N, C-alpha and C positions, 0 to 999 in steps of 0.2 A: 440497414440502416446502423451508424457509424456510430448511437445510441444506445443501441437495444444491447451491445456487443461492451456494456461500463454498467451490467450490472454488479461486478464485481466489487464495486467503490464503496457500496450500501454493505459488503462484507466486511470490505479490510476498514474502513468505517469502525462500525462495531466492533471488529477484535480491537483494535487501539484503545477503545474507550475500556471495552474489558479486560484486556491484556495492561493495561496504567494502574485501575482499580487493583488488580491481585496484588500490581510492586505495591498498591497503598498501601493494601492490607498487612501483608508482610512487613513495611515499615513501622505499621502502629505494633506487630508482633514481637517487634524488634526490639524492644523497650520492656524496663520492667513493671510486673504492677508493686513493688514496695514491699513493705513489709508484713506478716500475718496478719495483721485489724486491717488492711487496708482490700488483703485479696478476700478476709469473709468478706468486708462491706458490698465490695463487687461482684461475687460472688451471689449472695441475698438478693439484689439486683436487678441482675442475670439471670435467675429463677423466678426471681417473679416477670418479670416481661417477657421470657419463655412459655411460661406457664398460660400467660393473659394472650399472648399470641397463639399458641396451641386452638386455645376457646375462642379464640375472634373466627379464626381463620375455619373450624371445626361448623359456627353458625354458618358464616360467608357461602362455606363449600354447599352446604344445605340449598342454600338458596340459589348457588349456579347449578345445580343438578336439578334442583325446581324449576326455573332458568330453562337449563339444556333440553327438556321435555316440553315443557310449553312453544317454544321457536322449532323444535322438532313437529310437533302436531303442524303448528301453522304451515312450515315447509313441506310435509309431506303427506297427512292425511287427503289432503285434495287430490295428488297426483294419484294416493290408491282410489278415491272415487271417482276417477277415470276424467278428472280435470286437465288442463295444459300446463297448468301451473302452477304452484305455490301461490298463498297468500304473501310468502316468505321464499326469496330464494334457498335452495340447499346446502347452499353454505356458511346461510347463517351463524346454525349453530352451534359449528364446531367456529367460529369465529369469536364467538363472544366468549366461550371458552378459553380460548389461549391466551385472547384480551386479559381476561380475568385474572388466569392462572400469572401471568406473566406478572402484572402492576404487584398482586400478590406477593408475586416473585421478590420485590425491587422492594417492597417495603418489609419483607423477613429479615432478607440480608444486608439492606441498609441496621436494623435492629442488633441483628448478630455483632454486628464488627466497634456498634457505640455501644456497650454494652462489654467488649472488650479493652477499647481506650480511656473509660471512663478514670480507672485509676490508674493506667497508665502515664496521661492526662499529667492527674493529681502527683503521683509520681517525678515525673518531671518540672514540676513548677518546683518542688523542692531546689532543682540547680538552676532553671533559668523561667523568663516569659518565655521566649523565642521559642527553648525549647518544646516546653509545652504548648506553646502556639501550631507549632510542626506538627503535632503529636495530634490531637482534637484536627487542625486541618487536613491529615492523611486521613482521617476517620470520614472526615466530610465530604471528599474527597474523591473517596471510594462510593460512597453516595451518588455522589454526583456521577461517575462514570459508570457507573452501574444502568442507571436510572434512562442517559439516555446516549450507548449501547445496545441495552436491550430492547429501548425505542425501534432506533434503528432498523436491527438486527431481525426482527421479530414483523416490522412490514414490510421491507423487503422479502423475506421469504415468501410475502406470502401475495404479493405481488407476482416475483416471479413464478410461485405455483398455479395464483389462478391464469397469467398469463399465457405464459409457456406449456404447463405442462395439462389443464383443462380449459385453454384456450374460449375463455368466458369473453362474452364484448365487455364493449366500457365498462356500460351500464351498471353491469352484474357485479364487476372489479368495486369502482365505485359505492354501491350498495354495500359489498360484503366487507370493505375496509373502514366501516361505518358502523356496520356492525363489530365490527372489531375495535374502536371508537367506545361502543357502548359498554362491554366488555372490559373495558380498561377504567372508564367514567363509573362505573355500577361499583364493583370492588372498590377505586381510591374513593367516592366518597363512604361505602361504610369503615373506611380504613382512617378515614379523618374525620366523621364524627363520631368509633369508638374510641379511638386512639386519644381525642381533644376529652370527650369527657371523661371516661378515668383521669390524663391527668388532671385535670382542673378540679374534679371530685377532691383527690389527694393534694393538688396544693391549695385550695382555698380549705379547707380541714386544716391544714398543718397551720398555716400561717396565721387563721382565727384562731382559735385555742393559741399553741403555740406563743409568734410574736406581740400580738394582741392581747391573747386570755390571762397568759402565761410567765410574757415577758419574755420567755429563753429564745435564743438565736435562731437563728433561720440554717435549718437541718443538723436541731442539736438530737444528740441520740438519745435521749430522753423521752421525745415526742415519738407516738407512736405510729404518725404518716409520714415516716421519715422520708422511711424506705420504697412507701408505696407511692409518695413525692419524685423520687429518682424513680421507678422502674416508670411512672408516667411521659418524663423528660424524650425517655427512649418509645413508647409508644404511641406518644399521641406526637411530638416536637418532630422526632426520627421518622421512624415507622413509615407513622402518618404523612407526612409531608416529601414521603418517599416516593409514595402510592402516589402524590396528590400530583407533582410535580412530572412524572413519567404521562401521568395522564394529560397534561398539560405538553409536553411532549408530544405525546403520542396525536391527539386528537388536531394540534397544529398540520400534523404530516399530513393527515387523514384528510381533513376537507379541505388540506391546500391541491393535494392528492386527488381528493372526488373534481373537485371543481375545474382538476386543469383539464377530463377530459370535456365537458360544457365546452369549454375554453378550445377546445379543436387542438391541442397544445399535445396528444396523446403522452409518447413513451420519453418524451423531452420534458412533459408538463410533472411526468413522477420523479424525473430524474434530478429535477433542480433540488426540489428543495432537501432530498436527500443529501444533495450534496454538499449545499449548505449548513448540513444539520454535520456532514462530517468534516468539512471544514474548522465549524465549530470545535468542535469533540477537538481536535488537533489544536485547537487558536488555544483552549484550556487548558490543554497539557506545558505547554510553551505559559503562562501566563499563572500556572499554581511556581512557578519555580524565584517568581518572585514579592512571593509572600512567604517575609522573614521582618522582623523588627527587634530594636533594642530592646536593655532591659529596662530603664527607664520613659517612660511614655506616657501621651498624654491618649485619651477618649479618642484625641480628633487623627492625633498620629500610628493610634492602632487602625481606626477604620479608613484614614489614607491607604497605609499599607497593601490592605483585603481590596480596598479600591484600586492600586493600584494594578494588582493582578489581573483584575475581570478586564478594567480599562482597556490592557493590554492587548487581551484574549478579545476584547470587541475588537479594537484595530486594527489586528490581526487580521480577523473575518472578513471585514470590511473592503480589506483590497485586499487580499485572496479570493475573493468569490466574483472580482469585475471579472478577469479574464476566463476561469471557467463558468458566466455567464451566456457572457460574449461567444462562449464555444461551443458549447450547446443550442443557443438559440440561432447560431448562425446551419445547425444540424440538425435544428427542428423539421420535424415532415412536410411532404411539399403543402402549403396549402394556407398553414400556418401564418397568422402573422409574428408570432414569438421573435422572430430575427428581423422586424421596422421595430418592435417592444421594448428591445434589448435592455436600450439604454435606461427607458422607466422600469420598465424589472427591477433594474441593478438598485434605480431611486427608491424603489420599494424597496426591498434588504436594507437600505441607508436609513430609509424613514426605521427600520422597525426596529436595528439598533440603538436607534439615537432616541424614540418613545421609550424604551426599558429605560439608557438610560437617565432619562428626563425622569420620568417613574418614579425612580429609585432614590434621584436627588432631591424632590418631594417627599418622600415618604425616612428620606432622613432628617431631612431637617424639621419634620413634625417631631421624632421619635427619640433621636440621641438626646444624651445629658451634655451634650456638647452645644448644643444648639440652643436660639433665644426660647420659643415655646415651650419645649420640656423645659427649662428650666424657671422661667417665669410660670408654668407649672406648678413649679415642685415650689416656690415664693407662696406660691394660694395659701398651704396647706400653716403657715402664720395662723391662719383667721379658722381652722378647724376642716373635718372632712366633707364639709356641706360646700365648699366655696372650689374645692379641691374636686369636687367630683361634676358639677356642673362646668371647671374650664377644660378640662378632660371631653368630655361631651362636645365641648363649644370647640375645642381646637380638633377637637376628628370629623365635623361637620364640616368646618374650615380646610380644610388639609381636602377632603375630595372635591375641591375644584382643581386643581392643575389635575393633579390626573383623568381626573372626567375631560376635560375638554383636551389636554396631551392626545387621549386614542383618540375620541372625534375626531383633534386634527390631524392625528396620524393615517386613522381610517379612510378621510374623503383625500385628500395628498395619497396616499396611494395608490386609493383607488381609480381616481384621471391621469395622475404619470405614466401607470401599468396598463397605460390604452382603456380604459374605461371609455373615458369619451375618447370621442375619431371623429376629425374634418374629411368625411367626403363631399362626394361633387354633391350633393344634395344636400348638402350642410351638417351640422352636429350630430352624431348620432352617439348614443348608449350601446357599452357593451357592457351588458352587468356580469357577465362569465371573465371575460379578461382582467375589469377590475375588480370583481373579487379575488383571483387570483392573484393578485398584485397585493390584498390583504392577508391574505392564507399568507403569504410569504415572508409583507411583514414582521405577521404570527411566528415565523419557522424563524424567522433571523432573529426576534428578538430571543427565540430561546437558544436560539442557535449553540450562547455558552452556556448553556442551564448545569452543564458539569462544573466549569467554576465558580457562577452561582450560587448553585447549593450544594457547594462545598464552605462557601463562603458563611450558610443560614446554616445546614446541619452539622459543623462545627460547636456553636452555641449550646445544643443541650449535652453535647461533651464537657465542657464547661463547667457547665452548672451541677452535676452528677461531680466531677473531679472536687468542683466548693466543699459540694456532700462531704465525700468521702474525705475530704484534708480536714474538717471542722469533726466526724463523726471519729475518726482515728488522733485524730491529738496532734495533726499537724502541727511548726510554725505557722504563726503569725503570716510571717510575705509571702511563705504557699497561698495560703487564702484569700491576702488579696490582689496577688496575682491568676489567681482563679477568678473572681469576684471582677476584674478588671475587663481580663476574657469572659465571662457569661455578658457584663454589660452591653461588649460589643458587640455581643451571638443577639442582645436580645434588637439591638437596631438592624443588626444582618438580618436577621428571620422576620422582621419585617420591608426589610428589602427585594427579599426572596417572593415573599407571599405577595409584596406589590406588583413582581415580577410576571408570577401565575396568576393570579387575577388580571393583569392588563394585556396579557394571551390571550387568555380564554374568552376575556371581551373579542379582539377581534376574530378569535376563533370559530365565536360564538353568532357571531354577526357571516363568517365565510359559511357555516352551517345552516344558519336562515335560510338563504339565498337557495339555499341547495335542496333546503325543503319546500322551498315556492317552484324551483325549478323539475323537481321530482312531482309531486302533485299536480301539480299544470301537464306535466305529459303524460300521467297516470288516469286524470283529467279527460282531458283531449281540450278543451279551454284556458281562458287566462282563469285567473284569482280574482275578485272583486277585496281588493286589500285599502279600499279607501278607509280612511282611520274613521268614517262616520257610519260604515257600515258595520252595522250592528255584530257578528257574531266578532268580527276583526274588534271591536271597542272592549265590546266584552272580555272578547280575551288576555284583552291588555290588563284589565281590572282584577282576569284571575291572577296572571302572571305576578301581581306586584302581592296582591293579598297570598298569595305560597309562599316568598320571600318573605314576609315580615311572620309567617303561619311556622316554617321552616326555620326562623333566631330563632322565635320565641318555644319550641322545641327542644332547640341546641339549648339554650339559656336554663331552661326550667328544669332537660334533664340534670346540667348540671347542678344544681341548686339544692333537687332532693337528691344525689349521690351525698353531694358534699355533705349536709344537712344529717347523713348518716354517719360521716366520716368523722363530725366534728363532736359525733354524739359519741361515738366510740372512744377517740382521745379523753373525752371527758374523763368519760365513763372509767377508761384504765389510768387517768391524774388521780382519779378517788378514789380507789380500790385498789390497784400496783401498791403496797406502803413502800413507800424510798421512795419509787419512783421518781418524781420531779421532785426531793433533793439530791438527786444523783447518788445513792447508797451505792458503795459499792458489791457487784453480785446482785444487782436485783436489773430486770431486761425488762421493754417496754413488746405486747406482744406485738413485731411488723405486723403479721402475716394478716391476720382476721384487714387491721385498713387493707392490707392489701386484696382482700374477699370482697371484700366491700366495694373498693372502684371497679373492681374484673364483672364482677356480678352486676350491677348501678349501670356500666358502659355497655357492654353486654343486650342486656335489657333495654336500656334506653335510645340502643341509636338505631331502634327497628322501626321505631315509627317515621322519625325526619326524613331517612333512606328509602322508603318504603314511597312516603308523599314526595316524593324529587321522581319516583319512577313509574308510579301510579296515573299523577297528576295529567303531564302531555296526553295519556292514552284517552283518561277520562273527558280531559278538555276537544280533543278529536272527536268522539264520539259523542257528545254533545252539542258543538258548536261548528265538526265542518275544520276540513283544509285552514279555510277563511281566519274560523278563530284559532285551533294553533298558529299559523303565523304572532296572531297581535299577542298568543300567548307567551313563545317564545320570546317576542317582542318585552317586555313585561316584565320577563326572566331577565334578561339581558342587563337591558337597563336599570332596573331597581335593584339586583342584585349585585351588581359591577359598585354600584356607588351603596350600598352599602353593605360591603366587606372592606372596599376602601375606610368608610366613616372608620368601624369596628375595631379594624386593624391598625386606624395610626393614632386609636381611643384609648386602645390598651398600653399598644406598645408604649407611646408616649406617661401612661399611669405607669407602668413599669419600671421606666427610666426615668422617674421624678425620682419616683420610692429609691431607685438603686444610687443617684447625685445626692439623696440623704445620707443614704448607707457608706457613702464615700466619707462625708465627716464635715458634710456640709449642714446650715440649718439648726444647727445642735444633731446631728448622727444615729446614732442605733440607738433604740431606746426613749429618746427626746417625745413629744405630741406631734410636732411633725412627722417624726419616721411613723405614727402611728395612725395618721389622719393618712398618710401614702401607701398604708400598705392598703388601710381599707379599698382607698383609693387602684394600687393594684386587686384585691379579689374582686372586685366589680368588672376590672377591663381583660380576668382570665380567659372570662370562658366568650368575653368577644373576641378577643386579638390570638385563640390559641384551640378555637370550638366552631361557633358559629361563625368568624367572618371567614378564614381562611377555608370555609367550605364551600360558601358561595361559587368558589371556582367550578367547582364539580357539577354544583345547582346546574349551574349555567350548558356545562356541555353536558353530563347526563341526561338534562330534560332536552336538548335538541339533537342528541342520539334517539334517545327514543322512538320520538315523534317521527324522523324521517325510518327505522326501522320499521315503524309500526303503515305509516303513510296507509299500506297494503289495506289494514282495522280500519284506521279511519274512514277510508274512501265507499270500500264497503256495508260498514255499517255507521256510519251516520246522519245523526236524524233531520239535519240540515244540508 
């Protein structure tokens, strides 16, 4: 078959992405880090980030090793005891380990480049805003293209090995791919939660004591938590986000590939999402060349600059996929319906791209300080922090409606037009697998240009670090103005990137949910009773909703406890280190202690929410059976998606309301309005950077763990 000879496209796409990432890294390193003071500060941030990542992934590595032993036991012990097959297929442990390893690699590489780009961005800002944007954006581009390139590479390698080396059946390939996705998702949830706890504990501690109590500027070198805050930007907003979006991209591909076999599309069903992703990488490379700005700009014009690059990439991807979809469909395996559904499949791709843009527009509208909702939120600070808090909660709840309806509508449209409903001689026929393949492909298409989307996101923390370095190194005020403009822009684009991730994961979760149903029914030998009034399904749905709230509470409490320790330490140093708060020459804060407090707090506190996510679907399966797990996953997907959008947009709006005031509006820095906005931002920090974005991983971890352990559920369930 001609399509089988196209496997090299995955390698070409991966090579293009990784090669472009290397070029972006070289571009970053071609700039100077600045003067001696800037190099010293950047080195301190880099040292702290490296130390945290080493300790975090040592902990995660132990977990992966334990899971490898457990999965190996389920896969091989029954075989040693004479059974025909294990409870898991023999490739499961290795797929899990490789998925987790590649995810960790994405986070580490992204963090490395960001810690070398921060001082270079600050120094570039001494010359122009556009130059600073190019340095920070190149750093973000490195992360974006590494994430996409590695996702395509590892999935292509696994598929080719299983299909043509081990020559296993399609069901084994699908199950192994999902196990790979579980490894990706599990490490991503550790990275996102651990990094999120670190960064927000440091941020909250620095803001409450520094800006609110002591009245000193943000990133003032007198603040003992300032280095920890800057380290947190890298380990949470860069490394955590990189692992997160690598997981989103990988699991969208994995879910679609797994469904393609049930849809009867065979190797054509595998190649199509890979080709869509490759086109997305190439389109993103082109889009990056359109990201540049003038010197005197508004927040809206900066936003339009980044939006131009994303829209151009999306437009190129939308146009270029049509002929390739037609080609793949016309050469699909004999007997499949792909050829007759080709236009509908292309429609699903367009729906996915459009849905991503629509969700991003909702996010921008509710979180950008150039838009009415955030400015009205800032104005509510005239009456103190309480009205601003209430307004932020209301804004977040209101903002969730648009994305929810968009994703719901896009899912049903993708399902229908890709062939989920077909008119036969006997009447209207429902084909779940074909329709769900369309939903999965829509998720892949939404993330096809993920490289440039992540580039517009990951540059924000670099700009934030650059501002801190500019402040601590005593650079001219116009430098801080330029980095602040990029930082405020990054707050909006970060919310957009997280919106893309959670929206695509909602799509992916739906596809994985039905994959679970298909596999369960195949294993059991009969259809599941999935009526909503079936007690296991209903109880499972409530269990899923309960886990969403419990997970959010654990993340928020973790930030609270770690932040309290940072607050106490900063107060102690201000009280006991004579001359520190006054800024006397030769008196320096003990930055290392705050970094250590955040590190120990994050590593300790990340275990409970991560293990809750991993163990809950297994426990529900043992107690309620496969039907109960279906209800559980439905609750996780629907309630988790809703909670994520609410948290992301409330936190983003509070943050940019603060930035709007700091830009000189409503009294500016140090005013009562500013103090109220800082408190709002402090409350919003763990929402938008710890709990909220982690629901991306909660959804896919829950779905993939449930599928991988489906044999355990069926063998040992009480129902």
